Each structure stands twice: as structure tokens, then as C-alpha cells.
MARMAR-694413 format. One record per residue (C-alpha): x, y, z; residue number from 0; residue in one letter. Coordinates in nm, 4 decimals, padded with zeros to 6 digits. Example, Ala and Ser with C-alpha at 12.3 -4.5 7.8 and 13.67 -1.06 7.14 Angstrom:
MARMAR-694413
<<01.2300,-00.4500,00.7800>,0,A>;
<<01.3670,-00.1060,00.7140>,1,S>;
This chain:
MARMAR-694413
<<00.6195,-02.1952,00.7683>,0,M>;
<<00.9660,-02.2130,00.6153>,1,G>;
<<01.1824,-01.9089,00.5485>,2,L>;
<<01.1433,-01.9278,00.1702>,3,L>;
<<00.7666,-01.9584,00.1983>,4,S>;
<<00.7575,-01.6692,00.4411>,5,L>;
<<00.9677,-01.4518,00.2076>,6,L>;
<<00.7442,-01.5408,-00.0866>,7,A>;
<<00.4356,-01.4399,00.1133>,8,V>;
<<00.6036,-01.1180,00.2309>,9,A>;
<<00.7043,-01.0240,-00.1245>,10,I>;
<<00.3570,-01.0975,-00.2575>,11,A>;
<<00.2015,-00.8818,00.0161>,12,L>;
<<00.4501,-00.6003,-00.0548>,13,A>;
<<00.3571,-00.5697,-00.4236>,14,M>;
<<00.0657,-00.3299,-00.3668>,15,D>;
<<00.2815,-00.1186,-00.1359>,16,A>;
<<00.5569,-00.1189,-00.4003>,17,F>;
<<00.3171,-00.0057,-00.6741>,18,A>;
<<00.1772,00.2746,-00.4577>,19,V>;
<<00.5324,00.3758,-00.3600>,20,A>;
<<00.6298,00.4039,-00.7265>,21,V>;
<<00.3333,00.6346,-00.7821>,22,V>;
<<00.4288,00.8386,-00.4746>,23,A>;
<<00.7883,00.8651,-00.5945>,24,G>;
<<00.6695,00.9818,-00.9356>,25,V>;
<<00.4433,01.2540,-00.7996>,26,T>;
<<00.6283,01.3890,-00.4950>,27,L>;
<<00.8477,01.6894,-00.5610>,28,V>;
<<01.0831,01.7025,-00.3875>,29,P>;
<<01.1281,01.3422,-00.2812>,30,L>;
<<01.2929,01.3873,00.0576>,31,T>;
<<01.4332,01.1297,00.2938>,32,G>;
<<01.1650,01.2264,00.5411>,33,R>;
<<00.8863,01.1466,00.2934>,34,R>;
<<01.0478,00.8155,00.1991>,35,V>;
<<01.0837,00.7256,00.5663>,36,F>;
<<00.7227,00.8179,00.6500>,37,R>;
<<00.5727,00.6089,00.3711>,38,L>;
<<00.8092,00.3139,00.4240>,39,A>;
<<00.7583,00.3208,00.8014>,40,F>;
<<00.3795,00.3322,00.7788>,41,H>;
<<00.3503,00.0729,00.5022>,42,F>;
<<00.5863,-00.1571,00.6932>,43,G>;
<<00.4049,-00.0960,01.0213>,44,L>;
<<00.0589,-00.1611,00.8769>,45,F>;
<<00.1834,-00.4676,00.6859>,46,Q>;
<<00.3258,-00.6026,01.0126>,47,A>;
<<00.0191,-00.5136,01.2232>,48,M>;
<<-00.2474,-00.6602,00.9935>,49,M>;
<<-00.1305,-01.0232,01.0179>,50,P>;
<<-00.1142,-00.9844,01.3961>,51,V>;
<<-00.4698,-00.8487,01.3987>,52,I>;
<<-00.5877,-01.1306,01.1699>,53,G>;
<<-00.4086,-01.3899,01.3821>,54,W>;
<<-00.5542,-01.2513,01.7052>,55,A>;
<<-00.9044,-01.1973,01.5744>,56,A>;
<<-00.9478,-01.5465,01.4388>,57,G>;
<<-01.2228,-01.6601,01.2109>,58,S>;
<<-01.5099,-01.4716,01.3805>,59,A>;
<<-01.3915,-01.1260,01.2762>,60,V>;
<<-01.2492,-01.2412,00.9448>,61,Y>;
<<-01.5865,-01.3738,00.8321>,62,S>;
<<-01.7248,-01.0222,00.8826>,63,V>;
<<-01.4335,-00.8398,00.7140>,64,I>;
<<-01.3638,-01.0791,00.4241>,65,A>;
<<-01.6790,-00.9982,00.2249>,66,P>;
<<-01.5955,-00.6270,00.2196>,67,I>;
<<-01.2139,-00.5986,00.2417>,68,D>;
<<-01.1808,-00.5599,-00.1359>,69,H>;
<<-01.4444,-00.2835,-00.1368>,70,W>;
<<-01.2612,-00.0991,00.1406>,71,V>;
<<-00.9324,-00.1169,-00.0516>,72,A>;
<<-01.1063,-00.0089,-00.3740>,73,F>;
<<-01.2726,00.2943,-00.2116>,74,V>;
<<-00.9586,00.4075,-00.0276>,75,L>;
<<-00.7378,00.3785,-00.3361>,76,L>;
<<-01.0090,00.5443,-00.5468>,77,G>;
<<-01.0264,00.8447,-00.3141>,78,I>;
<<-00.6513,00.9006,-00.3109>,79,V>;
<<-00.6208,00.8304,-00.6858>,80,G>;
<<-00.9059,01.0703,-00.7601>,81,G>;
<<-00.7386,01.3427,-00.5566>,82,K>;
<<-00.4161,01.2877,-00.7501>,83,M>;
<<-00.5967,01.3063,-01.0846>,84,I>;
<<-00.7703,01.6285,-00.9790>,85,A>;
<<-00.4366,01.7736,-00.8714>,86,S>;
<<-00.2795,01.6718,-01.2040>,87,G>;
<<-00.5621,01.8335,-01.4019>,88,I>;
<<-00.5249,02.1597,-01.2092>,89,R>;
<<-00.1680,02.1663,-01.3313>,90,G>;
<<00.1600,02.3030,-01.2054>,91,P>;
<<00.0176,02.6418,-01.1021>,92,T>;
<<-00.1400,02.4757,-00.8000>,93,E>;
<<00.1593,02.2681,-00.6917>,94,E>;
<<00.1284,02.3957,-00.3361>,95,A>;
<<-00.1947,02.2020,-00.2832>,96,I>;
<<-00.0718,01.8862,-00.4484>,97,R>;
<<-00.1636,01.5556,-00.2814>,98,V>;
<<00.1088,01.4277,-00.0487>,99,D>;
<<00.0507,01.0553,00.0147>,100,P>;
<<00.3026,01.0637,00.3004>,101,T>;
<<00.0860,01.2817,00.5253>,102,K>;
<<-00.2464,01.2784,00.7042>,103,G>;
<<-00.5462,01.0737,00.6006>,104,W>;
<<-00.3993,00.9916,00.2597>,105,D>;
<<-00.1149,00.8111,00.4370>,106,L>;
<<-00.3545,00.6241,00.6641>,107,V>;
<<-00.5891,00.5279,00.3779>,108,M>;
<<-00.3029,00.4026,00.1607>,109,L>;
<<-00.1492,00.2126,00.4530>,110,S>;
<<-00.4773,00.0348,00.5245>,111,V>;
<<-00.5598,-00.0277,00.1576>,112,A>;
<<-00.2214,-00.1843,00.0809>,113,T>;
<<-00.2201,-00.4063,00.3905>,114,S>;
<<-00.5679,-00.5608,00.4003>,115,L>;
<<-00.4485,-00.8833,00.2363>,116,D>;
<<-00.2057,-00.9290,00.5247>,117,A>;
<<-00.5070,-00.9651,00.7550>,118,L>;
<<-00.6044,-01.2852,00.5735>,119,A>;
<<-00.2471,-01.4121,00.6002>,120,V>;
<<-00.2601,-01.3618,00.9771>,121,G>;
<<-00.5865,-01.5520,00.9950>,122,L>;
<<-00.4363,-01.8342,00.7883>,123,S>;
<<-00.1376,-01.8547,01.0208>,124,L>;
<<-00.3692,-01.8763,01.3208>,125,A>;
<<-00.5638,-02.1596,01.1582>,126,M>;
<<-00.2504,-02.3674,01.1039>,127,I>;
<<-00.1266,-02.2915,01.4558>,128,G>;
<<00.1799,-02.0971,01.3441>,129,A>;
<<00.3518,-01.8301,01.5470>,130,S>;
<<00.2907,-01.4727,01.4325>,131,I>;
<<00.5906,-01.2743,01.5622>,132,V>;
<<00.8546,-01.3685,01.3038>,133,V>;
<<00.6148,-01.3605,01.0060>,134,P>;
<<00.4837,-01.0167,01.1090>,135,A>;
<<00.8350,-00.8745,01.1399>,136,V>;
<<00.9469,-01.0216,00.8063>,137,V>;
<<00.6312,-00.9005,00.6288>,138,I>;
<<00.6751,-00.5494,00.7728>,139,G>;
<<01.0452,-00.5226,00.6892>,140,V>;
<<00.9947,-00.6485,00.3334>,141,V>;
<<00.7068,-00.4031,00.2778>,142,A>;
<<00.9159,-00.1132,00.4103>,143,A>;
<<01.2122,-00.2093,00.1891>,144,A>;
<<00.9928,-00.2463,-00.1205>,145,F>;
<<00.8392,00.0931,-00.0438>,146,T>;
<<01.1807,00.2621,-00.0346>,147,V>;
<<01.2841,00.0978,-00.3614>,148,V>;
<<00.9499,00.1867,-00.5210>,149,G>;
<<00.9753,00.5524,-00.4233>,150,M>;
<<01.3310,00.5846,-00.5543>,151,V>;
<<01.2351,00.4095,-00.8783>,152,L>;
<<00.9257,00.6299,-00.9046>,153,G>;
<<01.1354,00.9449,-00.8644>,154,R>;
<<01.3518,00.8431,-01.1593>,155,R>;
<<01.0447,00.7708,-01.3714>,156,V>;
<<00.8902,01.1019,-01.2631>,157,G>;
<<01.1959,01.2984,-01.3685>,158,Q>;
<<01.1785,01.1361,-01.7116>,159,A>;
<<00.8025,01.1917,-01.7574>,160,W>;
<<00.7682,01.5488,-01.6389>,161,G>;
<<00.5202,01.7293,-01.4152>,162,K>;
<<00.1898,01.5799,-01.5363>,163,R>;
<<00.2595,01.2324,-01.3968>,164,V>;
<<00.0013,01.2817,-01.1212>,165,E>;
<<-00.2663,01.1937,-01.3760>,166,L>;
<<-00.0943,00.8651,-01.4503>,167,V>;
<<-00.0294,00.8042,-01.0801>,168,G>;
<<-00.3947,00.8584,-00.9932>,169,G>;
<<-00.5054,00.6237,-01.2699>,170,V>;
<<-00.2561,00.3610,-01.1461>,171,V>;
<<-00.3909,00.3821,-00.7887>,172,L>;
<<-00.7480,00.3485,-00.9114>,173,I>;
<<-00.6324,00.0601,-01.1319>,174,G>;
<<-00.4820,-00.1164,-00.8303>,175,I>;
<<-00.8140,-00.0718,-00.6497>,176,G>;
<<-01.0044,-00.2118,-00.9486>,177,V>;
<<-00.7617,-00.5083,-00.9703>,178,R>;
<<-00.8162,-00.5869,-00.6010>,179,I>;
<<-01.1914,-00.5626,-00.6507>,180,L>;
<<-01.1898,-00.7898,-00.9578>,181,I>;
<<-00.9587,-01.0462,-00.7934>,182,E>;
<<-01.1892,-01.0791,-00.4955>,183,H>;
<<-01.5122,-01.0824,-00.6959>,184,M>;
<<-01.4065,-01.3543,-00.9407>,185,T>;
């Protein structure tokens, strides 16, 4: 796989992570360097690990996962999006219990949900006999970089929109889940 093809694949895989990062940047107050690092590190790590797992597992495991990967992504994004909507409805008086997508199970669920497509890329690379090390590193670094940019961009949008952006962010996450579901079902 050539460098331009690899970059195109890495950018395409990073789009879900970028969209989720924008939502995280919109909703997180304050947006600290630590939060940006945590989300970027985990999204990059999961995006790099999934192709390796797909490459190593080969077609046997992929045939089991492929029929349900879109459902897994949909459910995980729906759970986190629903929590964000609930937090947005409760309003600013309950800011202390606001959803933080850079911690705990929310971080894990988002990391898995945004990186499932990379599993198929790893499987594809195994089928054509390609090496996995360089593609995995490039995919991970691009996802991490797009996550940082998305969070910073999201923060600027959040400052312009005000405190009720969690509702919009939750709807966007659920929308991403629905898009993944529709793409895989049609």
C-alpha cells in the first residue's frame, strides 16, 4: 500500500473520531490539556490496535464480528449520546455530574465505537499480504491528531453556542451511530 493510499485510509478512519472529538470539545468545560490528551491517546491507540487485531485474527474472527460490528458501534454511541442528552436536559444546575467522554467506560465505549472500521482494514491488509506495523502507526497517529483538532474546534463552537450544547452533542453521537448502522445495512 502506497503512502498516499495509506493516508487516505487513515483519514477516512479518523473521521468518526474527529466528529466525536468535536462533540467532546463542545461539551467539556473546562477543556484541559489532560482531557485532550486522554481522548487523543485512546482514540489513536484503539485506531492503531484494531487493524493489528483484524490483521492477526484473519477471516475466521472477522466473519463472526462483521455481521454485528455496526450494531456494536450504534449501541455504544447511543448509550454515550443518550447520557449526554440527559445531562443537557438536566441543565447547568447539575454540571458536576455532566458526562465526561474522556474518563471511564464512556472513554472505552467511544474508543471502541470509533475504531471498529479499522478492524476490517486490518483484515483487508492481511488478505493482500501487506505488513501491518506502518499502517497501524499511521492510522493511530492520524486519529490522535484529528482528535486534538476536533476537540479544539469543538471548544470554539461550544463557546459560541452556550451551555446547552450537550443536547446537540448527544444527538450528533446518536446520529453517527445511526449513520454507521445505515451504511452497513444498505
